[in-house]
C-alpha positions in Angstrom: -2.4 -8.3 -17.8 -5.2 -7.2 -20.1 -4.5 -4.2 -22.4 -1.4 -2.0 -22.9 -2.7 1.0 -21.0 -0.3 2.0 -18.2 -1.8 1.5 -14.7 -2.6 4.6 -12.6 -1.7 4.2 -9.0 -3.5 6.6 -6.7 -2.2 6.9 -3.2 -4.6 8.2 -0.5 -2.2 9.6 2.1 -4.1 10.2 5.3 -7.9 10.3 4.9 -10.5 10.7 7.7 -11.2 7.1 8.7 -8.2 6.1 10.8 -7.4 8.0 14.0 -3.9 8.9 15.3 -3.9 6.1 18.0 -4.2 3.4 15.4 -0.7 3.8 13.9 2.3 5.9 14.6 2.9 6.2 10.8 -0.4 7.9 10.0 0.5 11.4 8.6 -0.9 14.2 10.7 1.1 17.5 10.3 1.5 19.4 7.1 5.1 18.4 6.9 4.3 14.7 7.3 1.5 14.8 4.7 3.8 16.6 2.2 6.7 14.3 2.7 4.5 11.2 2.5 2.9 12.4 -0.7 6.2 13.2 -2.3 7.7 9.8 -1.4 4.6 8.0 -2.7 5.0 9.8 -6.0 8.6 8.9 -6.2 7.6 5.2 -5.5 5.3 5.2 -8.5 2.0 6.9 -7.6 0.7 9.1 -10.4 -2.0 10.6 -8.2 -2.0 11.5 -4.5 -5.4 11.9 -2.8 -5.2 14.4 0.0 -7.1 15.3 3.2 -5.9 17.6 6.0 -5.8 17.1 9.8 -5.5 19.4 12.7 -1.8 19.2 13.7 -2.7 19.4 17.4 -4.9 16.3 17.7 -5.1 14.7 14.3 -8.8 15.5 13.8 -9.9 15.6 10.2 -10.3 19.1 8.9 -11.4 20.9 5.7 -9.9 24.2 6.8 -8.2 25.6 3.6 -5.5 27.1 5.8 -4.2 23.6 6.6 -4.2 22.5 3.0 -2.3 25.6 2.1 0.5 24.5 4.3 1.3 21.4 2.2 -0.1 21.8 -1.3 2.6 24.2 -2.6 5.3 22.1 -1.1 4.1 19.0 -2.9 3.7 20.8 -6.2 7.2 22.3 -6.0 8.8 18.9 -5.4 6.8 16.7 -7.8 4.7 16.7 -10.9 2.2 14.2 -9.3 -1.5 14.8 -9.9 -3.0 16.3 -6.7 -6.5 15.1 -5.9 -8.4 16.9 -3.1 -11.3 15.4 -1.1 -14.8 16.7 -1.2 -15.7 14.0 1.2 -13.9 15.4 4.2 -15.3 13.4 7.0 -18.8 11.9 7.6 -19.3 14.4 10.5 -19.1 17.4 8.1 -21.7 19.2 6.0 -21.3 19.6 2.2 -20.3 23.3 2.3 -17.5 22.7 4.7 -16.3 19.7 2.7 -16.3 21.7 -0.5 -14.1 24.7 0.6 -10.6 23.3 -0.3 -11.6 22.3 -3.8 -13.3 25.7 -4.5 -10.2 27.6 -3.2 -7.4 25.6 -4.8 -9.1 24.5 -8.0 -7.2 21.1 -8.3 -7.0 19.0 -11.4 -8.9 16.2 -9.7 -11.2 15.8 -6.7 -13.0 12.9 -5.1 -16.8 12.7 -5.1 -18.9 10.1 -3.4 -22.0 9.0 -5.4 -24.5 8.7 -2.6 -25.6 9.0 1.0 -24.7 5.9 3.1 -24.2 4.4 6.5 -20.5 4.6 7.2 -19.7 2.3 10.1 -16.3 2.7 11.8 -17.5 1.5 15.2 -16.1 -2.1 14.8 -12.6 -0.6 15.1 -13.2 0.0 18.8 -12.7 -3.7 19.6 -9.1 -3.4 18.3 -7.9 -0.5 20.4 -8.1 -0.1 24.2 -6.4 3.3 24.6 -6.7 6.6 22.6 -4.4 9.6 22.6 -7.1 12.2 22.0 -10.6 12.6 23.5 -12.3 12.9 20.1 -11.2 9.5 18.7 -13.4 7.1 20.8 -16.7 9.0 20.2 -15.9 9.5 16.5 -15.7 5.8 16.1 -18.5 4.8 18.5 -21.1 7.2 17.2 -20.7 6.1 13.6 -23.4 3.4 14.2 -25.9 6.3 14.1 -24.2 8.4 11.4 -25.1 8.9 7.8 -22.5 10.1 5.3 -24.6 12.6 3.4 -24.4 12.9 -0.4 -27.8 13.6 -1.7 -28.6 14.2 -5.4 -28.8 17.9 -4.7 -25.4 17.8 -2.9 -23.8 16.0 -5.8 -25.2 18.4 -8.3 -24.1 21.3 -6.2 -20.5 20.0 -6.0 -20.4 19.3 -9.7 -21.9 22.7 -10.6 -19.6 24.6 -8.2 -16.5 23.1 -9.7 -17.5 23.3 -13.4 -15.9 26.6 -14.1 -12.6 25.5 -12.6 -12.5 22.4 -14.9 -11.8 20.2 -11.9 -12.5 16.6 -12.9 -13.6 13.8 -10.4 -12.6 10.5 -9.0 -16.1 9.1 -8.8 -16.2 7.0 -5.6 -18.8 4.2 -5.8 -19.3 2.2 -2.6 -22.2 0.2 -4.1 -23.9 -0.8 -7.3 -26.5 2.0 -6.9 -23.7 4.6 -7.0 -22.8 3.5 -10.5 -26.4 4.2 -11.6 -26.1 7.6 -9.9 -23.0 8.4 -11.9 -24.9 7.3 -15.0 -27.7 9.7 -14.0 -25.4 12.7 -13.7 -23.7 11.7 -17.0 -27.1 11.8 -18.7 -27.7 15.2 -17.1 -24.5 16.5 -18.5 -23.0 17.3 -15.1 -20.3 14.6 -15.5 -18.1 14.3 -18.5 -16.4 11.3 -20.1 -14.0 9.7 -19.6 -15.2 8.9 -16.1 -12.7 7.8 -13.5 -14.7 5.3 -11.5 -13.2 4.3 -8.1 -15.0 1.2 -6.9 -14.7 1.0 -3.1 -14.9 -2.4 -1.4 -15.1 -3.6 2.2 -16.3 -0.6 4.2 -19.3 -1.3 6.5 -22.3 0.2 4.8 -21.1 -0.4 1.3 -20.5 -3.4 -1.0 -18.4 -6.2 0.5 -15.0 -7.5 -0.4 -15.9 -10.8 -2.1 -14.5 -11.4 -5.6 -18.1 -11.7 -6.8 -18.7 -8.2 -5.6 -15.7 -6.9 -7.6 -16.9 -8.8 -10.7 -20.5 -7.4 -10.3 -19.1 -3.9 -10.1 -17.1 -4.4 -13.3 -20.0 -6.0 -15.2 -22.4 -3.2 -14.2 -19.9 -0.4 -15.0 -19.2 -2.0 -18.4 -22.9 -2.1 -19.2 -23.5 1.5 -18.1 -20.4 3.2 -19.5 -18.9 1.0 -22.2 -15.4 2.2 -23.0 -16.1 5.7 -21.7 -14.6 5.2 -18.3 -11.4 4.2 -16.5 -11.9 1.7 -13.6 -9.9 1.7 -10.4 -10.0 -0.5 -7.3 -10.0 0.6 -3.7 -10.0 -2.3 -1.2 -10.4 -1.2 2.4 -8.2 -2.7 5.2 -7.0 -6.2 4.5 -8.8 -6.1 1.1 -6.3 -3.6 -0.3 -3.8 -5.8 -2.0 -5.9 -8.9 -2.7 -8.8 -7.0 -4.4 -6.3 -4.6 -6.0 -4.6 -7.6 -7.5 -7.8 -9.1 -8.8 -8.8 -5.8 -10.4 -5.4 -5.4 -12.0 -5.8 -8.9 -13.6 -9.1 -7.6 -15.1 -7.5 -4.4 -16.4 -8.2 -1.9 -13.7 -6.2 0.9 -12.1 -5.6 0.8 -8.4 -5.6 2.9 -5.2 -3.6 2.3 -2.1 -2.5 4.4 0.9 -2.9 4.8 4.7 -6.3 6.4 4.3 -7.7 3.0 3.1 -5.5 0.5 5.0 -2.8 0.8 7.8 -1.3 -2.6 6.9 1.6 -3.9 4.8 0.8 -7.6 5.3 -0.9 -9.6 8.1 -0.2 -8.0 11.5 2.4 -5.6 10.1 1.7 -1.9 10.0 2.8 -0.1 6.9 5.6 2.3 7.8 4.8 4.6 5.0 2.4 5.2 2.1 5.4 4.6 -0.3 5.7 1.1 1.1 2.2 0.3 -0.1 2.8 1.9 -3.5 5.9 -0.2 -3.9 4.0 -3.4 -3.0 1.3 -2.8 -5.5 3.8 -1.7 -8.1 5.5 -5.1 -7.7 2.1 -6.7 -8.5 1.6 -4.6 -11.5 5.0 -5.4 -12.9 4.6 -9.1 -12.1 1.4 -9.1 -14.2 3.3 -7.7 -17.1 2.1 -4.1 -16.7 3.8 -0.8 -16.0 2.8 2.1 -13.9 1.6 5.3 -15.4 3.5 8.6 -15.0 1.7 11.6 -13.8 1.5 13.1 -17.3 0.1 9.8 -18.7 -2.6 9.9 -16.0 -3.4 13.5 -17.0 -3.8 12.4 -20.6 -5.9 9.3 -19.8 -8.3 11.2 -17.5 -8.4 14.4 -19.5 -7.1 16.7 -16.8 -6.5 20.4 -17.3 -2.9 20.4 -16.2 -0.9 21.4 -13.2 -0.4 25.0 -14.4 -4.2 25.5 -14.1 -4.5 25.1 -10.3 -4.6 27.8 -7.6 -1.7 26.8 -5.4 
């Protein structure tokens, strides 16, 4: 495994892509999200990436009140780095999506580097029944939905979080998003070292072919040199194969039920921790070791867990 840098495992616990009918293991309530995050950290995740959901029907929500129900619990039980979403869900506006990060001032937050088509509608062919009335239209209407992240939106998010010293997991779903990150680095709104999360296999972004992964790496190397840390997010069945390819090239890696519900062909993952353990096995088989939360803080230049507002 290239290099001696410990590997940062990020675990994305629940997200906004999958709906409750897709898996009985998808965390919905505050208690479920907290326990899944803590267990993922115990399994080896240095970072947990968190969304919230309405506990009544599992709908994605950026209501800070819901985040407040699980953030202190996770912090009290673990020193894991907590990474909050500014993406929320594609149905939300930027001000709604930004509220939890502004209120809780986390060490790390996610930030998508561009507006894009975000197609979830193909999932409809896999499910015939839904528990809640919002799920079917949420998926079906995604063929006419743009996940908005304009240059102005990105600048607004970066500017709004600057005083809080929140740093960013820069989510790049395509090659152009790397160039957008370079643009904001040139403007001084992003600071090095960048934490580039390359996202593969979602409809509307770059594909999941090994050549796509290699192209992302070549482009990031050319744009950022040694001033960035690279991580791989493979959606769905791409999670472990692309993560493994990236690890062999010296990347960090992200897993979790936000990105994939599976723990092998046809087998639902029973927990986020199961996916963390699976990718940890790959890391160690390649001769690497997983980073602790404090090692991740040092690598990414984070402000520290004592500087958050929860």
